[in-house]
C-alpha positions in Angstrom: -0.2 0.1 0.0 1.1 3.3 -0.9 0.3 6.3 1.3 0.7 9.5 -0.3 0.9 12.0 2.5 1.3 15.4 0.4 -1.0 16.4 -2.2 -2.9 19.3 -2.8 -6.4 20.5 -3.9 -5.7 24.2 -5.3 -8.3 26.8 -4.8 -10.8 27.2 -7.6 -9.7 24.1 -9.6 -11.6 21.5 -7.0 -13.2 19.7 -10.0 -10.0 19.4 -11.7 -7.7 18.7 -8.6 -9.8 15.9 -7.3 -10.4 14.5 -11.0 -6.5 14.2 -11.2 -5.9 12.7 -7.8 -8.5 10.3 -8.1 -7.3 9.3 -11.5 -3.8 8.6 -10.3 -4.9 6.7 -6.8 -6.6 4.3 -9.6 -3.9 4.3 -12.2 -0.9 3.7 -9.8 -2.4 2.1 -7.0 -2.3 4.5 -4.0 -4.1 3.4 -1.0 -4.6 6.7 0.4 -3.8 10.3 0.1 -3.5 13.1 2.7 -4.8 16.6 0.8 -4.5 20.1 1.6 -5.9 22.9 -0.1 -3.7 26.4 -1.0 -3.4 29.1 -3.2 -1.9 32.4 -2.3 0.9 33.3 0.2 -1.2 35.3 2.7 -4.8 33.9 2.2 -7.6 35.7 4.2 -10.3 34.4 6.7 -12.7 33.5 3.6 -9.7 32.1 1.7 -9.0 29.8 4.3 -12.7 28.3 5.2 -13.6 27.7 1.4 -10.2 25.5 0.7 -10.8 23.7 4.3 -14.4 23.1 3.3 -12.7 21.7 -0.4 -11.1 19.1 1.6 -14.2 18.4 3.9 -15.9 17.6 0.7 -13.6 15.4 -1.3 -13.4 13.3 2.3 -16.6 12.6 2.2 -17.2 12.2 -1.5 -14.2 9.2 -1.3 -13.7 7.8 2.3 -11.5 5.7 2.7 -8.8 7.0 0.4 -8.8 10.9 1.5 -7.6 12.2 4.3 -7.1 15.7 5.0 -5.0 18.3 6.4 -6.5 21.6 7.9 -5.1 24.8 6.8 -4.6 27.7 9.0 -2.8 31.1 8.4 -1.4 31.9 12.0 -1.6 35.8 11.2 -5.8 34.5 11.8 -7.2 35.8 14.9 -9.4 32.4 14.8 -6.6 30.3 13.7 -6.8 28.0 16.6 -10.3 27.7 16.5 -10.1 26.5 12.7 -7.6 24.2 13.7 -9.5 22.9 16.5 -12.8 22.4 14.7 -11.4 20.6 11.8 -9.6 18.3 14.0 -12.2 18.0 16.5 -15.4 18.0 13.9 -13.9 17.8 10.5 -11.9 14.6 11.1 -8.7 15.7 9.6 -5.5 14.0 10.8 -3.0 17.2 10.6 -2.0 20.7 9.9 -0.8 22.3 7.3 1.2 25.7 7.5 2.4 27.2 4.0 4.5 30.4 3.7 2.2 33.2 5.6 4.8 33.2 8.7 7.9 31.3 9.0 7.0 28.4 11.3 9.3 29.6 14.3 7.5 32.8 14.6 5.6 33.5 18.1 2.0 33.6 16.2 2.3 30.0 15.4 3.0 28.6 19.1 -0.6 28.6 19.7 -1.2 26.5 16.9 1.6 24.2 17.9 0.4 23.6 21.1 -3.1 22.7 20.4 -1.7 20.2 17.6 0.6 18.3 20.9 -2.7 18.0 23.2 -5.0 16.6 19.8 -1.5 14.8 18.7 -1.7 15.8 15.3 1.0 16.2 13.1 2.2 19.6 11.2 3.1 19.5 7.9 5.5 23.0 7.2 6.4 24.0 4.1 10.3 24.3 4.1 12.3 25.4 0.7 15.9 26.6 1.0 16.7 28.7 -2.1 19.8 30.1 -3.6 18.0 33.0 -5.0 14.5 34.3 -4.5 13.5 33.0 -1.5 10.1 34.2 -0.5 9.4 36.6 2.5 7.8 34.3 6.0 9.3 31.3 3.6 10.6 28.6 6.3 13.6 26.5 6.0 15.3 23.7 8.1 16.4 26.1 10.2 13.3 27.4 11.6 11.9 24.1 11.6 14.9 23.0 13.8 13.9 26.2 16.2 10.3 25.1 16.5 11.5 21.5 17.0 13.8 22.8 20.2 11.3 24.8 21.7 8.4 21.9 21.4 10.0 18.6 21.5 7.0 17.0 22.3 5.6 18.4 18.5 5.3 16.0 15.3 6.8 18.2 13.2 7.3 17.1 9.3 9.7 19.1 7.0 8.3 19.2 3.4 10.4 18.9 0.2 13.7 17.9 1.8 13.7 21.2 2.8 14.1 22.6 -0.7 17.8 21.7 -0.4 18.3 18.2 0.9 21.9 19.0 2.2 20.7 22.1 3.8 17.2 20.9 5.5 18.9 17.7 6.7 21.4 19.0 8.4 19.2 21.2 10.5 16.6 18.5 11.6 19.2 15.4 11.7 19.5 15.5 15.4 16.1 16.4 15.8 14.2 13.1 16.6 10.3 15.0 16.7 10.9 15.9 12.9 10.3 14.0 9.8 10.6 14.9 6.1 9.2 14.3 3.1 10.9 14.1 -0.5 7.4 15.9 -2.6 8.1 17.8 -5.5 9.7 15.9 -7.9 12.9 17.9 -7.2 15.6 15.1 -5.7 17.2 11.7 -7.4 17.7 8.7 -5.4 20.7 10.3 -4.2 18.6 12.6 -2.1 16.6 9.8 -0.8 19.8 7.4 -0.1 21.6 10.8 2.0 18.0 11.5 3.8 18.0 7.6 4.9 21.7 7.9 5.7 21.2 10.9 8.0 18.0 10.1 9.5 17.1 6.7 9.2 14.4 5.6 7.1 11.6 5.4 9.9 11.8 9.8 9.8 11.4 9.7 6.0 7.8 10.1 4.3 6.7 9.3 0.7 4.8 12.7 -0.6 4.2 13.7 -4.1 3.0 17.3 -4.3 0.5 16.3 -6.5 -1.5 16.9 -9.1 1.2 19.7 -9.8 3.9 17.7 -9.4 4.5 13.9 -10.6 3.8 11.0 -8.5 5.5 8.5 -11.0 8.9 10.7 -10.5 8.6 10.2 -6.8 8.0 6.9 -6.3 10.7 6.2 -9.4 13.1 7.8 -6.6 12.6 5.2 -4.2 12.2 2.5 -6.3 16.1 3.3 -7.2 17.3 4.3 -4.0 19.3 2.1 -2.2 16.9 0.8 0.2 15.9 -2.8 1.6 12.3 -4.1 1.0 11.5 -3.0 4.4 12.7 0.4 4.4 10.8 1.2 0.9 7.5 -0.3 2.8 8.1 1.9 5.8 8.7 5.0 3.6 5.8 4.2 1.0 3.2 3.8 3.8 4.3 2.7 7.5 5.9 5.6 8.7 2.8 7.7 7.5 0.5 5.0 9.0 2.0 5.5 12.7 2.5 9.3 12.5 -1.1 10.2 11.5 -2.3 7.2 13.3 -4.5 5.8 10.6 -6.3 2.9 10.6 -6.2 1.5 7.0 
């Protein structure tokens, strides 16, 4: 079974993106996807509500296949309540933070504290760029600082931090930080490096569909220097344990 823990329905593209995600699940035998809705860097409260309603709808339409992240802008006064409702009332399995704030901004602290109480992971966009780094765009260094402040939090550094040799170095000694390699940016050598530094139990399978290729990410794991058990852990076991998924 494959669990793709990093997929999206971009705002305003519900029909297109849900259709593409379902088609890929059927084509490649993906057993479960975990989905978040996003659209622009600094969404307002109306945007956030619309994105989260899209994921609730998708979960209801495809029960068993689709799980969801609550998407929150930490700058909003109602952010903690949006998180609480998403987890407790709508059945989401994690929190998604994108690039409205650095992940170690004090505005994020109440959200992390609530996630600890709810026992849900936080998926953190992270990218280290040579040029065009965005304002408020988290890197592995920010995640490491947050991990030190909240060692009981379950944090996921997305995209190997955008640069495996920068991001993984930052979170290597933070046992409460996992990483995914979503985005079709990496080669098998980056997967090998991640496993050598973190162990296979802290690496998660994500594709960043529909904007990026599932099969490219799948091939990276197939080509990497991994045992069958390590592949199985990355494809599904690690996500199942981290998100407490029953099936």
